[in-house]
Structures are given as structure tokens and as C-alpha cells.
N, C-alpha and C positions, 0 to 999 in steps of 0.2 A: 363401114370402116370406122374405127374409133382410135383416137390418140389419147394417151393417158398423161395428165399433168397432176402432180401432187396426189396421185392415187385416185383422181376423179376422171371418169369417162366423159368425153365431150364428143358429141356427134360431129363427124368430119364432113363438112362441105367445103368447096374450094372456090369461093367468090373472088379470090385473089390470084387464081391460076394465071400464069403468064405475066403477072405484075412483078416489077423489080423495086425493092425497097431499100432505103438507106436508113439505119437507125443509129444515131450518134450515142455515145456513152452506153453501148450495149454489151460491155464485157461482164457486167454484174448487175444485181439489183433489178430495178424496174425496167431499165433498158434491155437487159437480157431477157426478161419475161416477155416484153413486147416483141422482141425479135423472134423468139420461139413461137409466140402466138401467131404472128403474121405468117411465119413459115408454115405453121400447121394449117393455115387456110389457103396455102398454095403459092405464097410469094417467095421469090428468090431474094435473099437478103445479103446486104453488105453490112457486116458487123464492124463496130468501131470502138476503140478505146485509145486512151492517151499513150499507154505503153504496156508491154507485157507485164504480167503480175504474177509473182510467185505465190503459191498457196499458203505460205506461212507469213505473208506480209500483212501486218495490221496497219493500214494507212489511216491513222487518225491524228491530225494535226493538233487535236485537243491536248494530247499528252505533252507537247512541247510548248504550250502557250500558258495562258492564265490558269488553266486547270491542272497544271503539273503539281504533283504532290506524292506523298507516300502511298496513299490508298489507291488500289487498282480502279481503273475507270469502269471495268465490267467484272462481273463474277466469272469464275472459270467456265460455268455453263454458258453464259452469255457470250464470252469470247470464243468458245468453240462454235457456237451458232454463227457468229460473225465470220469466222475463218471459213466455215463451210460455204458461206454465201459468196465468197470471193471468186473471181474469175477474170477473164480478159476476152479480147475479141476472138482469139483463136479457140478458146474453150467453148464460147457460145456458137461459133461457126461449126465446130465439131459436133456439138449437141444437135444442131439442125441437120447436119449430114447424117448423124446416127438415126434421126427420125425419118430419114428418107428424103430430106429436102436438099436444096442447093444454097450454098453460102460462100462468101469470100470475106476474109478478115483483112482489115487495114488499120494500122495504127497511125493516127493523125491527130494533131492538136487543132481542134476546130476554132480556137481563138486566133489562129493564124489563117489569114484569108487564102493564101496559096495552098496551104495544107487542106483546107476545107474544099478547095477546088479539086484537088487530087482525089479526095474521098468521093465527091459526086461523080467525077469522071471515071472512077473505078467501076461504078455501076454500069456506065455506058460501055466501057471497054470490056467488061466481063460478060454482060448480058444484053447489050445493044441499046439500052435506054434506061430511063428512070421514071417510075410512075408514082412512087410514094417516098416522102421524106419525113422522118420522125426526128425532130430536134429534141433530144432528151438530155444531152450532156448538161451538167450543172456542178457548181461548187457550193457546198452547204457549210454554214457556220452560224454561230450565234454569240451574242454577248451584248453588253450595254453600249449604246451609241457613243458615250463619252470615252470609251476605250477603243473605239474603232480606228484602225490605221488605214492608210492608203492601200497597203498590201491586202488587208482583209477585204476592203471594198472591191479591189480588182479581182481577187480570187472568187468572190461570190457573184459578181456582176458579169465578168468577162465571158466565162464559159456559157452562161445562160443567155445573155443578150447578144454579145459579139458573135458567139458561136452560132446562134440562130440566124442572125443577119448574114454571116459569112456563107453558111450552107445554102440559105435561101437565095442569096445573090448569084450563086452558080446554078442552082436547080431551077429557079423560076424561068429564066430564058429558055431552057431546054423544054420545060413543060408547056410554055406558051407556044413554042414552035410546033410541038406535037398536038396541041389543042386539047390536052388533058393532063391532069396531075392532082395529087392529093398531098397537102402539107399539113402535118399535125405537130403543133408546137407545144411542148410541155411547159405549163405554167405551174402554179401552186395556189391552193386556197390561202396561202400567206399573202397573196396580192391584195387582200383587204386590209393589210397592216397588222403585223403581229409584233408585240414587244420583244426586244432582244434579237430581232431578225431584220433590222432595217435594210441592209443591202440586198438580202435575198428577196424580201418583199418588194423592194423597188424594182429589181430586175424582172421579177415575175409579172408585176403590173405593166412594165414596159413591153414585155413579150405580148401581152394581150393587146395593147395599143398597136404594136407592129402587126400583129395578126389581123386585126380588124381593118387597118389601113390598106395592107396589101390585098386582102380579100376583095375589097371594093374595086381595086385596079384590075385584078386578073379574072374576075367572075365571067366576063364576056368571052374569055379565052378557054373556058372549060376547066379552069384550075380552081380548086378550093383550098382555103387556108383556115383551119380551125385550131383552137387551143383546148387543151385538156389539163385538168388539175388532178393528178393521180394520188391515190393513197394505196400503197401496197407494201408488202414486205421487202426490205432492202437493207444492206449494210449501213447505209446512211441513216435509216430510221432507227436501227438498233443502237448505233453509236450516239446519235443525237439524244435519244431518250436517256441513255446511261449518263452522258456528260451533263445533260440539263439537270437531272436529279442530283448529281454530285455537286454541281455549281451551287444550286440552291442550298444544299446541306452545308457546304463550306461557308456560305454567307449567313448561316443560322436561320434560314427561312424554313419554317415548318411546312411540309407538304401535306395538304389535306386531300386525300384521294377520294374522288367521286367514283365509287366502284362501278356504277352503271355506265358512266361516261367512259371509264377506262375499258370496260368490256366492249362497248360499241366501237371504240377506237381500235382495239386489237382485232375485232371482227372486220373492220374496214380495211386493215392492212393484211389482207389475204394475198394469195399468190398473184404476182403481176401477170402471169399467163391467163388470168381470168378477166383481164381488161379487154374483153371481146368487142366492146363498143368502138375501140380504135380500128378494128378490122372492118366494122360496119362503115365507119367514117371514111376509111380508105377504099371502099368498094365503089363500084359504078352506081349502086343504089342510092348513095348519099350525094349525088351530084348537085342536089338543090340545097345542101346544107353548107353555108359559107359564112365566115366571120363570126362563128358562134363559139361560146366558151362552155365547156362541160366539166363537171366534177365527176370523176369516176373512181371507184374503189374496187380493190380485189375481193371485197366482201359482197359485191353485187349491187351497191348503190350507184345510181347514175342521176345527175341533176344538171339542169340547164341554168346558167347564170342569166339574170336579166340584163338588159342594156343599161349602161350608165346614163341616167337621164335626170332632169330636174324633177324634184318632188314637191317643191313649194316655190312660190314666186310673189314678189311684191314689186310695185312700180310706182313711179311718181313722174308726172309730166309737167312741163312748164317751168320748173325750177329744180335745182339740185336738192338731194336729200340733205337735211340738216341733222346734226347730231341728236337734237331733241326729237326729231321725227323718228330716227332709227331706234332711239331708246324705247319708244313706244311700239313701233311697228315690228321690229325684229322678234322680240319674244312672243308678241301676241299673234302675229300673222305668218312669219317666216319659219320660226323654230317650233311650231306646234308639234308635239310628239318627240322632239329632240331629247336625247339622253346624254348627260355629261359623260366624258370619256372614262371617268372612274367607274362608271357602270358598264362600260363596254370593253374593258381590258381583258384580253385573252392571251394565254401563253400556249 
């Protein structure tokens, strides 16, 4: 048996048969692709979105903020692609049913602790239990830190970090009681620190720390908690690229396009349904993988992040470091191979 995604045949095995999954933010984009992919491997899925979404709704806060202007944010072709990619919890659930799977849609704001609880318990009420939780909901934005407002901060941090905590706080006790469970927390490669995305980067780095901390606590109960940094096609990716280019142009910043890098980036942002690594991590075969962070792309690339650890060390015993000591020891012994931030800036 084969199921077809984006015109590509994928051999259909069912390692998630009988499993029940909750995927937050699964009305469109990457979350929708993940929900469809998990269902294709046998999972019953609770789809989630903040609210129902009309097909002609272009939900881009960029239009009403610092990027507002006469020029369109996207070309007509880009905006058509953006609109086609829209959806909500109901349309994703219906797509799963149309493929022969089982799904239930629930609109809930995961930044609200009680609403997150209703989402998790919808899985239990509908299918008897919860086996898989994918925390995918996020708020994306960008701009200089000096222009950052408290509302901007809350928008980008709350859905990602509070939403992940809220859903985990309801799901973890149920999984521990059952002696099994798989939690997959969406982070981002932005966790390394990307200019113009301070709140988003901070939230994603915090998700990794939360993931690693809880993984150490629940490992003995048969529950795993891993993080993934996805690259795949989504409305957010489309609008971000368009808005970023426009912002630079309006500031008179010339964009030097690295054609090879651009090609690799677009290849990486393939269909989210191709993020099969998440099905593997959600399966029984991945019971030994816990507290790990992966970068996964719709283009087929999968990478494991290393653990954050010391890479250089200096010490002095018997007396505190003096400034003169540090003036000599820091560059010569501690920062060997260190590159100034100007050499490491990425957009």
C-alpha cells in the first residue's frame, strides 16, 4: 500500500498503529504536514489551531506594523501560494479522514493552561489515551531589538514556550502513569542566535533547555522528550522571506544573493510531510533516544546537535584571577580559535 504526498509515493508501514497523537498548531504549514505524516503511519490525531480560518484570510501582522507601506508584501504569485497553504484544524482533520485515518479537531489557545488541558484530554476522551505530543505552535516575527515591544515579545515567546509547557504539564502525568509516551518539541535552528529574531531565538533555546530537563526526569518512566528544528514549506516561511527582503530594501540594504545557498535553502524547505524522522522518534523503536535535539528538513537532511559543553578552560588556584592575569590568559589560552561576532553574523 502506498500513500501519495506532493506527488511522491511513500511505502506505507504502520509503526504508529494504535497510537494517539496531539499536534498543536496543525491547521496549516509544518504542523499540518506533521499531522498528516503521523496519520499516514497509523496514528490517530487530534489536530489543533487557535481559531477557524477562512481560505481568503491573509494573516500577516507585518502589514500593520513597521513594514506597512504602499508596496505589496508579496507578488501576486507568492500571495496565491500563501493562500493555498492556509487551513485550520478542521481542514487538516478532514484531510486525514480522506486518507482513511482518524482525527478530531479542537480549537484551543495553548498559551492558556486550561485550554491546553482540554486539548490533551480530548485525546483521552476521543481515543482512550495519549501516546504522542508534538508541540509545534509558534508565533513568528522579526525586527531590530531596539524596536521590540512587550507585545512583540509575548507574541513570539508565549505560544512557543508557554504553549509547550502548558501541554506538557497536562500530558506528562498521563504518560508517566501509563509507563510510555513520546513528546516532540519544535524548536528552531534560530536557537543559536539570529539577528533580528531575538524573542524567537530566545524562546526556541528555552524549549531545548526544557526538553533536556524534563527528559532526565521522565526517562525512568518510559517517556521520551526530544526537540526538533524543522525546515519545511509553510505560510510562515513564505511571509517571512517576503517581509525580510522588503524590510532590507526599504532600509536601503542591498541584498547579495548567494545562489548556491539560496538553492540549498529552498531544497531544505520541502514538504513537511517528508519529516519522517518525527514518526521514527514517536515510535517504540526510538525508546532509547531521549533529551536529544535534531535538525530535520523537508528536503531530506537530518542532523543531531551536540551537547552544550565547555570547549576551553583556564583555572587558577590559591589566589583570585587578577586583571593582568586575564589580559594574558584569556586570548592565549581560553579564546583560541574564537571568532569575533562580526565574522559570525547570520540572517
